[in-house]
Backbone bond lengths (Angstrom), bond angles and torsions (degrees), N, CA, C in turn:
res aa  C-N    CA-C-N  psi(-1)  N-CA   C-N-CA  omega(-1)  CA-C   N-CA-C  phi
1 X - - - 1.408 - - 1.619 108.94 -
2 X 1.284 117.16 -41.38 1.503 119.37 177.03 1.541 112.27 -67.13
3 X 1.267 116.95 -37.35 1.450 122.60 177.53 1.486 112.52 -66.38
4 X 1.319 115.27 -41.38 1.487 115.56 173.88 1.526 115.74 -67.32
5 X 1.348 116.00 -36.16 1.475 122.15 171.25 1.488 115.03 -57.35
6 X 1.383 110.91 -45.47 1.472 116.34 -177.72 1.536 111.81 -64.99
7 X 1.390 111.75 -39.65 1.462 118.70 176.78 1.524 114.30 -60.20
8 X 1.364 113.59 -41.17 1.454 116.92 177.57 1.496 116.71 -67.84
9 X 1.405 115.38 -36.47 1.427 124.46 173.64 1.546 110.37 -59.57
10 X 1.346 112.86 -44.81 1.458 123.69 -177.44 1.559 108.93 -62.33
11 X 1.312 114.84 -45.05 1.520 120.93 -179.40 1.474 104.82 -67.21
12 X 1.283 122.25 -48.84 1.444 121.84 179.24 1.572 114.09 -54.06
13 X 1.258 115.60 -48.11 1.430 124.38 -176.95 1.531 108.43 -66.85
14 X 1.349 117.21 -37.72 1.509 120.09 175.22 1.553 110.18 -65.22
15 X 1.330 117.31 -43.66 1.471 117.50 175.67 1.511 112.37 -60.84
16 X 1.207 121.38 -42.20 1.531 128.30 178.08 1.496 105.87 -57.41
17 X 1.333 116.60 -49.66 1.491 119.57 -175.60 1.506 111.83 -65.95
18 X 1.367 116.56 -40.13 1.428 117.25 175.25 1.511 112.84 -66.63
19 X 1.269 121.64 -41.62 1.461 124.52 172.84 1.485 112.18 -53.11
20 X 1.350 115.07 -48.67 1.438 117.34 177.67 1.549 115.17 -63.56
21 X 1.277 114.64 -37.49 1.529 118.00 175.91 1.459 112.57 -66.49
22 X 1.360 117.34 -38.02 1.471 117.16 177.50 1.478 113.06 -70.49
23 X 1.358 114.41 -35.20 1.438 119.31 176.89 1.546 114.79 -63.76
24 X 1.332 111.41 -43.86 1.509 116.71 175.36 1.409 113.76 -62.76
25 X 1.487 119.02 -43.78 1.369 122.43 172.80 1.440 117.91 -52.65
26 X 1.376 117.14 -53.96 1.401 124.56 175.04 1.441 114.68 -51.99
27 X 1.365 115.00 -47.92 1.524 120.44 178.38 1.524 114.35 -61.07
28 X 1.337 116.33 -37.48 1.443 122.90 -176.37 1.588 112.70 -78.90
29 X 1.312 113.28 -35.70 1.434 116.20 -167.44 1.571 114.83 -121.36
30 X 1.315 117.18 -21.14 1.492 119.09 -175.96 1.507 113.16 -115.06
31 X 1.273 116.84 -53.18 1.515 114.62 -179.16 1.571 110.11 -130.13
32 X 1.328 113.51 159.87 1.468 120.67 176.50 1.433 108.12 -128.34
33 X 1.335 117.81 143.43 1.400 123.40 176.01 1.528 111.34 -106.53
34 X 1.260 120.36 127.80 1.457 121.22 -174.06 1.540 108.60 -139.45
35 X 1.406 113.81 153.04 1.465 120.51 174.06 1.570 104.35 -115.52
36 X 1.293 112.07 133.55 1.509 120.40 -176.03 1.533 106.89 -79.02
37 X 1.339 118.91 122.93 1.476 118.43 -174.52 1.434 116.74 -91.21
38 X 1.436 114.54 -20.64 1.512 117.05 -173.35 1.552 110.03 -132.49
39 X 1.299 113.70 174.65 1.446 120.04 -178.35 1.495 115.19 -95.68
40 X 1.410 117.61 18.52 1.446 117.26 -176.35 1.532 113.74 -72.79
41 X 1.235 122.34 -7.26 1.507 123.65 172.86 1.498 114.66 -111.40
42 X 1.388 117.10 11.16 1.440 119.33 175.97 1.521 109.56 -61.90
43 X 1.245 123.29 145.03 1.506 128.13 4.62 1.424 111.08 -97.35
44 X 1.311 122.77 8.43 1.463 124.77 -179.59 1.539 107.71 -74.10
45 X 1.361 120.16 -52.94 1.439 120.78 174.93 1.550 107.15 -128.25
46 X 1.358 112.28 125.56 1.498 120.90 -171.59 1.523 110.11 -89.00
47 X 1.295 117.21 153.28 1.460 122.22 173.24 1.466 107.91 -58.28
48 X 1.328 120.97 128.68 1.442 126.76 177.49 1.498 111.12 103.69
49 X 1.348 116.73 -17.04 1.555 119.48 -180.00 1.519 110.03 -58.63
50 X 1.240 111.39 142.33 1.537 117.82 172.49 1.509 105.15 -103.51
51 X 1.358 114.07 129.00 1.600 115.55 -178.42 1.462 108.75 -131.87
52 X 1.433 112.90 160.61 1.378 124.49 172.94 1.465 107.29 -104.79
53 X 1.394 115.81 134.63 1.450 124.72 176.77 1.554 108.13 -113.39
54 X 1.348 112.86 134.38 1.462 119.59 179.37 1.481 107.79 -91.76
55 X 1.333 117.55 109.42 1.464 122.77 -177.20 1.534 112.49 -72.51
56 X 1.399 115.81 -21.60 1.451 122.36 179.88 1.537 114.78 -85.38
57 X 1.309 118.26 -5.57 1.450 120.46 -172.08 1.506 112.60 -56.70
58 X 1.314 118.65 -33.46 1.493 121.16 -177.56 1.479 113.85 -109.11
59 X 1.356 117.63 20.73 1.466 116.71 178.43 1.427 111.40 -75.95
60 X 1.376 116.69 -26.97 1.533 118.56 -177.08 1.542 107.88 -133.19
61 X 1.351 120.75 10.53 1.455 125.03 176.35 1.452 111.27 -141.18
62 X 1.262 117.04 162.35 1.514 126.07 173.75 1.477 113.25 -92.89
63 X 1.271 115.99 142.14 1.518 117.38 171.36 1.452 109.77 -53.76
64 X 1.393 115.63 142.15 1.413 123.79 176.14 1.549 113.71 -111.04
65 X 1.328 115.57 156.81 1.394 116.07 175.75 1.494 110.83 -58.30
66 X 1.282 117.31 138.02 1.518 122.38 -179.55 1.590 112.76 94.02
67 X 1.276 116.91 -16.54 1.513 115.48 174.53 1.478 110.11 -63.00
68 X 1.303 113.77 140.45 1.427 124.21 171.04 1.569 108.12 -96.94
69 X 1.331 113.44 118.50 1.547 117.77 -171.30 1.490 111.05 -129.88
70 X 1.330 114.07 152.10 1.514 122.11 170.91 1.461 102.16 -97.95
71 X 1.371 118.09 141.53 1.436 128.17 177.86 1.423 113.22 -153.77
72 X 1.323 114.41 170.15 1.512 120.44 -179.49 1.511 103.60 -91.68
73 X 1.391 113.52 122.93 1.466 123.55 -178.39 1.612 107.41 -56.57
74 X 1.331 116.01 122.94 1.481 118.51 -171.03 1.606 114.38 -67.05
75 X 1.286 114.80 -21.62 1.476 117.72 -174.82 1.541 112.14 -82.58
76 X 1.347 119.77 -12.93 1.446 118.30 176.54 1.520 113.25 -133.96
77 X 1.294 118.02 -8.05 1.446 125.27 174.82 1.563 111.15 65.88
78 X 1.285 121.09 16.52 1.451 117.46 174.24 1.545 118.18 -142.94
79 X 1.302 116.92 -28.62 1.484 120.49 -177.73 1.557 104.60 -74.69
80 X 1.307 112.19 141.78 1.535 121.10 179.91 1.510 106.12 -95.53
81 X 1.318 115.61 132.97 1.475 122.96 176.77 1.484 110.57 -121.86
82 X 1.334 114.87 162.25 1.431 122.92 178.24 1.484 105.77 -132.22
83 X 1.397 113.43 118.12 1.486 119.27 -176.58 1.608 104.98 -149.88
84 X 1.374 110.67 172.93 1.447 118.80 177.23 1.499 111.34 -99.32
85 X 1.364 114.30 141.93 1.510 119.49 177.65 1.539 103.58 -74.97
86 X 1.372 115.06 122.87 1.510 117.90 179.20 1.517 110.39 -112.47
87 X 1.286 122.22 -34.02 1.480 123.09 -179.60 1.568 107.27 -133.74
88 X 1.259 114.34 141.65 1.507 125.00 -173.87 1.537 107.32 -103.36
89 X 1.418 114.46 165.68 1.483 118.87 -177.42 1.569 107.66 -56.40
90 X 1.368 112.41 137.71 1.461 122.94 173.57 1.560 111.73 89.06
91 X 1.298 118.48 -10.20 1.537 124.13 -175.86 1.575 103.91 -88.92
92 X 1.331 108.50 155.52 1.494 119.38 168.76 1.493 111.76 -113.36
93 X 1.218 118.10 125.20 1.502 125.43 -176.90 1.438 108.46 -112.41
94 X 1.395 115.23 139.57 1.536 119.53 171.93 1.524 108.05 -151.77
95 X 1.253 115.99 147.38 1.455 125.12 174.64 1.468 111.58 -113.94
96 X 1.312 114.85 125.79 1.490 122.28 179.52 1.465 110.64 -145.21
97 X 1.377 115.97 130.42 1.454 122.05 176.55 1.561 113.73 51.76
98 X 1.362 114.89 37.61 1.484 118.69 174.25 1.622 110.95 83.85
99 X 1.253 118.49 11.02 1.413 119.10 -174.44 1.599 105.57 -126.32
100 X 1.283 117.43 137.50 1.449 121.11 179.68 1.559 104.63 -101.27
101 X 1.304 114.36 131.46 1.425 123.77 176.71 1.455 113.73 -111.06
102 X 1.370 119.57 137.20 1.441 125.99 176.80 1.528 105.50 -122.89
103 X 1.277 110.87 111.32 1.570 120.54 -177.72 1.443 111.37 57.50
104 X 1.394 117.89 37.19 1.362 124.28 176.63 1.539 115.85 86.87
105 X 1.307 117.79 -5.36 1.427 121.45 176.85 1.480 112.25 -104.16
106 X 1.378 118.82 136.96 1.462 121.17 -178.70 1.515 109.44 -66.96
107 X 1.296 116.31 133.26 1.449 122.11 178.62 1.508 107.46 -74.35
108 X 1.386 114.83 121.59 1.429 122.09 -177.31 1.511 111.13 -64.77
109 X 1.297 117.12 -43.81 1.511 120.30 -177.12 1.493 105.99 -125.32
110 X 1.370 115.54 113.42 1.513 121.14 -173.30 1.544 107.37 -102.62
111 X 1.377 121.29 7.03 1.428 124.49 170.10 1.590 112.76 69.58
112 X 1.306 113.92 24.32 1.536 119.29 178.99 1.476 107.94 -153.95
113 X 1.305 111.77 149.16 1.534 118.06 172.19 1.540 111.59 -95.44
114 X 1.363 114.52 -1.26 1.405 119.52 -169.38 1.602 102.79 -97.99
115 X 1.288 118.54 137.31 1.413 123.47 177.10 1.520 111.15 -102.29
116 X 1.347 115.18 125.97 1.460 117.43 177.96 1.484 108.87 -114.95
117 X 1.284 116.18 124.41 1.448 119.13 179.74 1.505 113.24 -93.16
118 X 1.305 114.82 18.44 1.485 121.08 174.95 1.504 109.80 -76.34
119 X 1.278 118.32 109.12 1.494 120.26 -176.86 1.540 106.26 -78.92
120 X 1.328 114.57 146.70 1.486 117.18 179.65 1.566 106.29 -153.44
121 X 1.319 113.23 161.64 1.428 120.58 174.60 1.541 110.29 83.20
122 X 1.345 111.84 -166.75 1.437 129.42 6.76 1.546 110.64 -75.97
123 X 1.269 116.22 150.63 1.458 129.97 176.89 1.457 107.83 -120.59
124 X 1.290 121.13 125.61 1.480 125.29 173.31 1.589 105.93 -100.72
125 X 1.330 114.13 117.94 1.413 123.03 -177.59 1.521 112.35 -75.11
126 X 1.299 118.11 119.17 1.551 120.07 178.51 1.510 109.17 -68.27
127 X 1.311 107.91 168.17 1.493 119.18 178.42 1.505 109.50 -64.62
128 X 1.321 116.88 141.77 1.448 127.10 -173.63 1.538 119.04 57.39
129 X 1.359 114.08 24.96 1.454 124.07 178.36 1.499 113.35 -125.31
130 X 1.337 116.14 163.53 1.498 121.12 -175.43 1.515 107.29 -137.29
131 X 1.321 117.62 151.13 1.536 123.62 173.59 1.507 101.96 -108.08
132 X 1.358 111.86 127.92 1.485 123.23 -174.23 1.557 109.19 -113.64
133 X 1.374 114.10 144.68 1.401 122.38 175.09 1.438 111.52 -143.98
134 X 1.343 119.27 145.48 1.412 122.49 171.61 1.504 114.67 -82.46
135 X 1.293 122.15 154.78 1.385 124.42 -177.17 1.559 113.38 -73.27
136 X 1.317 110.85 -27.73 1.484 118.19 177.88 1.577 104.50 -88.02
137 X 1.380 115.64 74.70 1.527 119.49 -166.62 1.526 113.00 -60.11
138 X 1.332 119.40 -25.94 1.497 119.12 178.64 1.447 114.33 -85.87
139 X 1.346 119.04 0.68 1.457 122.94 178.02 1.480 112.84 -144.81
140 X 1.296 115.72 48.26 1.547 121.26 -175.46 1.439 109.32 -131.65
141 X 1.308 120.18 123.70 1.390 127.87 171.95 1.513 106.20 -87.04
142 X 1.352 121.17 94.97 1.451 127.96 -173.72 1.471 113.30 -130.57
143 X 1.337 114.78 -165.38 1.493 120.49 -177.16 1.483 118.44 -52.52
144 X 1.319 114.72 -23.62 1.457 124.14 -177.49 1.518 109.49 -64.20
145 X 1.383 115.35 -29.05 1.506 119.66 -174.16 1.501 116.43 -118.06
146 X 1.328 118.23 -7.81 1.438 119.91 -174.57 1.506 110.98 -71.97
147 X 1.355 117.59 154.82 1.372 122.71 175.91 1.519 110.51 -68.79
148 X 1.391 114.41 -42.37 1.489 123.68 176.32 1.486 103.79 -98.89
149 X 1.289 122.30 90.45 1.481 128.90 -169.87 1.549 113.56 -52.82
150 X 1.346 117.90 -36.75 1.403 118.42 -162.89 1.525 111.13 -114.01
151 X 1.297 120.06 151.89 1.536 124.84 179.09 1.594 103.02 -102.90
152 X 1.248 115.87 124.94 1.406 125.43 174.43 1.544 110.49 -70.71
153 X 1.325 118.36 142.15 1.471 121.82 -179.83 1.588 112.07 -53.13
154 X 1.335 113.28 -39.32 1.450 115.60 -176.84 1.481 114.94 -67.56
155 X 1.353 114.85 -16.24 1.516 121.41 178.82 1.489 110.87 -90.21
156 X 1.314 120.16 -5.33 1.490 121.10 176.13 1.514 108.01 -80.66
157 X 1.404 112.50 126.21 1.459 119.11 -177.79 1.550 109.54 -79.69
158 X 1.375 113.38 -42.94 1.445 117.42 -177.18 1.470 114.21 173.86
159 X 1.316 121.35 -174.99 1.402 126.64 174.27 1.412 115.18 -98.23
160 X 1.407 119.04 129.84 1.411 119.21 176.74 1.552 110.02 -71.37
161 X 1.296 114.44 126.12 1.473 120.83 -172.76 1.506 112.93 -99.79
162 X 1.281 118.54 -51.63 1.466 120.82 178.55 1.496 112.32 -155.28
163 X 1.351 115.59 156.16 1.415 123.91 176.66 1.550 107.06 -97.59
164 X 1.282 118.70 129.12 1.498 116.82 -172.54 1.606 108.30 -110.38
165 X 1.271 118.08 -15.61 1.482 120.71 178.29 1.456 109.27 -152.97
166 X 1.344 122.00 141.96 1.485 125.24 -3.00 1.497 115.65 -84.03
167 X 1.353 117.71 -13.15 1.420 122.14 -174.81 1.540 108.66 -119.98
168 X 1.330 118.00 88.30 1.561 118.11 -175.98 1.485 113.48 -57.26
169 X 1.303 119.93 128.49 1.467 125.02 173.72 1.556 110.47 -168.19
170 X 1.359 111.62 154.64 1.473 119.52 176.92 1.510 108.07 -75.56
171 X 1.314 117.27 137.37 1.525 120.68 -175.50 1.535 107.30 -99.87
172 X 1.302 115.87 129.79 1.493 123.32 -177.20 1.468 108.52 -139.67
């Protein structure tokens, strides 16, 4: 009886260890769990939302305009930010009179309903870099204001996939 009980305990502990190892692997290499600290992405992502980030999103693809990404803030090299990709490598972005221009053409869909009359740029995005903006354009500390304007691809953690608390939804 004691031998059988020890075997069951060993099996249970082994299963717990395997589950923890899988969880740690997923958290380190596949997904990230984050809580949004500010309102810079409102109304798409609200302050206090908990989100899942897919770390593998850009393993075989490049970030696209409109993707919501988590990345390392370029001015301090350690803080994690959540913003939207607005300009891609090689593009020139400019904001004038409430309109965002990419390579001189007005952007048809700027991913926000908020109009910001804060003129900026033009900024030419270097190779392997991205220009980020928050959806809450009038209250977002983003590429328009940073000392190091662009986010390098290697500093992008992954693409925000969905918010799971307090209002579950897919993020686009």
